[in-house]
N, C-alpha and C positions, 0 to 999 in steps of 0.2 A: 286827782289832777284836773285842773281847769281846762276848758277848751283852748286850743291854740289861739294866740292873738290873731292869727290870720283869719280864723273863722269869724271871730267877733268883728274884725275889720270888714270882712266881706258882708256880714249882715248889715253893718252900718251903711256901706256903699249901696247895697241892694235897695234898702228902703229910701235912701236919699235919691237914688236914680229914679225910682218908681213913683215916689210920692212927694217929690220936691215942692210942688205947688200947693200941697194941702197938709203937709206934715209939720206940726209945731214942735214935737219932741218925741224922742224914742228912748226908752229906759229899760234897763235890765233890773230884775228883782228876783225874789225867791231865794233858793238855796245858793245860787251863784253869788249873791250878795251877802247872804247870811254866813257863808264860810264853810258849809258842810256839803258842798257840791260833789257828787259822785259821777265821774264821767261815764261810767257804765250804766248808771241808773237814772240820774237826774235829767230833768228837762231844762231847756233854756226858756225862762219866763220873761216876756217882754210886754210893755205897754206902749202902744203908739197913740199919741194924742193928735187929733186931726182938727182942722178948721171947722169942719161940719160933719154931721152924722154920716156914716157909711151908708151906701145904698147898693142896689143890685148891680149897677154899672161898675161901681168900685169893686164889688165882690169879684167880678170877672177879672179885673186887673190884679187883685190880690191873689186869686187862685193861680194865675200864671206865675206870680212872684214866688209862691210857695213851692210849686212844681219845680221851678228852676233851682231854688235853694236845696230841695231834696236831691236833685240831680247832681249838683256840685258838691254837696256834703252828705253822701249816703249814710255815713255813720250817725248823722243827726236827723235823718228822715223820720218824721213822725214825732220828733222830740223837741220841736220848736213851738212853744205855746205863746200865742200872741192875742192880745185884746186890742181892738181898734175902737177908740172912743173919741167923741168930740169934746172940746174943752167945755162947751155949754152943758153937755151931759154930766161931766164931772162936777160942774157948778150946780147941777140940779136946778136949772132955771124954772121957777114956778110957772105953772100953766102950760108947759110944753112937754110933749112926749118925745122920747129919744130912743134910738136903737144903737146897738154896738155890733161889731163883727168879732167873731172869735174862732180860733182854731186851736185844738189841743189834742194830745194823744188819744186816739180812738174816737175823735170827734172832728168831722169835716168842717171846713170853713162855712160859717152860716151867720145870719143876722138874728138878733134876739133883743128883747126889750132891755133898756138900761135901768133895771130896777135897783133899789137901794141895796140889794144883795151885793152889788159890785163894789160898794164903798170900802169893804175890807181891803180889797186889792188896791184901790186908789189911795187909801190912807197909807198903806205900806210903801207904795211907790213914793208918795210925797215925803215920807220920813226917811226912807232908806234907799231909794232907787239910784242906780248908777247910770249916769247920763251917757248915751251914745250920740244923740243929736239933740240940738236945741239947748235952752237954758237949763240950769239945775232944776230938778223936779220940784223942789221946795219953793222955787220962784214961779214956775208956770202953773202948778196945780194948787188949788186952794186947800188949806188945812181942813180936815174933816172933823167935825165936832165929835168928841169921844163918845158921847151918848148915842150918836148915830151909828158909830162903828160897833158899839156894844149891842145895839138893837139888831143890827145886821148879823152879827155873830150868833145871837140867840135864835134868830130865824134859821140859820144854818143848823144849829143844834136841834131845833124842833124837827127839821127835815131828815136828819140822819137815820132815825129808825126806819123810815121808808126807803131811803137810799141804800141802806146796808143789805136789803133783801136781794139786790142785784150784784152784790160784791162776792161773787162765787170764786173767781180766780184768786190764788194766794196773794198776788201783788195788790189786787184791789182790797183784799182784807187787811193787808199790812197798811195800805194807804188810809183806810178808814180808821184804824186804831190810832195811827200817828197824827192824822189830821184832827181827830177829836182831842188828842192830848194837847195839840197846839191851842185849840179853842178853850180847853179847860184852863190852861196857864194864862191865856190872855184875859179871860173873864174873871179869874180869881185874883190875879196878880198884876194885871195891866201890862204884861210883858209880851212883846211880839217875838216869839222864838221860832226857830226852824223846827222841822219834824224831829231831827236828832236831838236838838237841844231841849225840846219839850218832853222827850221820853223819860229821862232819868228822874226829874222832879215829880212827874206824874206817877211814875212807878212807886216812888217813895211815899207820895200822898195817898195812893190807892194800893196798899200792899196786896190786897186780895186779887189784883189784876196785874201785879208786877211781872209774873211769868209770861203772860200774854203780851204785855207791852215790850218786854225784852225780845220775845220771838218776833214781833212785828219790826222792831228796830233792826235786829240782826238780819232778818230776811231782806229788808229794804237796802241796807248799807253793806251787806256781805254777799251781794249778788245771789240772792235766793233763786231757786229753780222753779220754773212754772209747773214742773211735775210734782212739786210739794203738794200734798193733799190739803194743806191749809188747816184752819181751825174755825170754820164758818160758824158753828154753834156757839163757840166761845166768843167770837167777834160780835155776833148778833146780840148775845147777852150783855157784853161789855157796852156796846152802843146804847142799848136800852137803859141799862142801869146808870151809866154816866150821864147820858142826856137828861134823864129824869132828875138826877141829883143836881145838875147845873140849873135846870129850869125851876127847881124848887127853892133854890137859894134866894134870899132877899137881895135885890140889886144894890150894888155899892155905888159910890160916887166917882169912880175912876173915869 
């Protein structure tokens, strides 16, 4: 079940009211747009495109905005994931350093560098984002060169063997498996799939890991319990093997 229209409308109004002078566009993306949104598990993923880079002063304003959203929509508290980025940063203007602001589940609102790691999200919003405010994403955001998206995804894959060491809760383990499935499908087939959509073809391509992938999918989409002991050793082995296999492949021209 998708979030009630009243929630999405309230999000639109909150950002318009708070950032009217600096907001160029607000876009939904992720599982909400991909079609496998789970109201009990999924986050609401948004990209807010600003006229200029966020700073500490804006961070204070945004912090109040998110506290107010959590108060008005307690069922979504901690599940509204937003990246605030300037249009210049998305364009990756040569010779300029940029920062973005970000808030996500388990991660408080903070500033961080606008590295090329972010282009995976920006490209997905350009191609598939649902407009809440501003022009269509494909009109406001520049298209991202496929080679740059691929390079960013490969950087993510290189980092996963280190990231997985902190994935001890079962939800984090499930996330790690499904996210790597998405990267596997995008890099091999050029398709941007949701976590659920990526699970089945990856299980078929990697039958030795099919049982683990099915476990991760079922935990994520069938409301798995935090008391589940998880499968950390298997997940760590999966991440190491699949990451190494991806990185060993010859680059294609997608």
